[in-house]
C-alpha positions in Angstrom: 125.5 79.4 80.4 127.4 77.8 83.3 126.3 78.2 86.9 129.0 78.3 89.5 127.9 76.9 92.9 129.5 77.1 96.4 130.3 74.0 98.1 127.4 74.6 100.5 125.0 75.0 97.5 126.5 71.7 96.0 125.8 70.0 99.3 122.3 71.2 99.3 121.7 70.1 95.8 123.0 66.5 96.5 120.8 66.3 99.5 117.8 67.4 97.3 118.7 64.6 95.0 118.3 62.0 97.7 114.7 63.1 98.3 112.5 66.0 99.0 113.5 68.8 101.3 111.0 69.8 104.0 111.2 72.7 106.5 112.3 71.7 110.0 113.1 73.6 113.3 114.9 76.9 112.9 116.1 78.0 109.6 116.9 74.4 108.4 115.6 72.0 105.7 116.0 68.3 105.7 114.3 65.1 104.5 110.9 64.2 105.9 111.1 62.1 109.1 115.0 62.3 109.1 116.6 60.5 112.0 119.9 60.1 113.5 121.6 57.0 112.0 124.5 54.9 113.3 127.4 53.4 111.5 127.3 49.6 111.4 130.8 49.1 110.3 132.2 50.4 113.5 133.4 47.3 115.5 133.7 48.9 119.0 131.0 51.6 119.3 128.1 52.8 117.3 128.7 56.6 116.5 125.7 58.6 115.7 125.7 60.3 112.2 124.1 63.7 112.3 121.1 64.6 110.3 122.1 66.5 107.1 120.5 69.9 106.8 120.5 72.8 104.5 119.7 76.5 105.4 116.8 78.5 103.9 119.3 80.8 102.2 120.9 78.0 100.3 117.4 76.7 99.3 116.5 80.2 98.0 119.7 80.5 95.9 119.2 77.1 94.3 115.6 77.9 93.6 116.7 81.2 91.9 119.1 79.2 89.7 116.3 76.8 88.8 118.0 73.8 90.2 115.2 72.9 92.7 111.5 73.6 92.7 108.5 73.5 95.1 106.5 70.4 95.2 103.2 72.3 95.7 103.0 75.4 93.5 100.0 76.7 95.3 101.5 76.8 98.9 103.8 79.4 100.3 107.4 78.9 99.2 108.9 79.0 102.6 106.6 76.3 104.1 106.4 73.8 101.2 108.7 70.9 100.2 111.2 71.3 97.5 112.6 68.7 95.0 115.4 68.7 92.5 114.6 69.6 88.8 116.0 68.0 85.8 118.4 71.0 85.4 119.8 70.2 89.0 120.3 66.7 88.1 122.0 67.6 84.8 124.3 70.1 86.7 125.3 67.3 89.1 126.1 65.0 86.2 128.3 67.6 84.5 130.1 68.9 87.6 130.8 65.9 89.8 
C-alpha cells in the first residue's frame, strides 16, 4: 500500500523528522523553543530565516496516515507534542 502525500504534508513530515512538533500560536505547530536564525554565509548582511511551521490540518492528516504520533498518549491530541513514527521515516527513505 503506497501513501501519496502533498508537498505540504512532505514538508511537515520532514519537519517532524528533525524533532518533536509542539503547538504554537494560532493554528501552527513548530519545534520547541524555535527561534529565528540567521544565515552565516551571507557576507554583506545577516538575513533572518523564518521559523518553519506546519498547520494543524497537516498534522491531523499525517497522524491519520500513521506517519506521526503523539508523544503523550494520555493528553489531548490537539495540545500534546507529536513525533515521527518508523513508518514515517521509512516513507521518507523510499520517496525522497
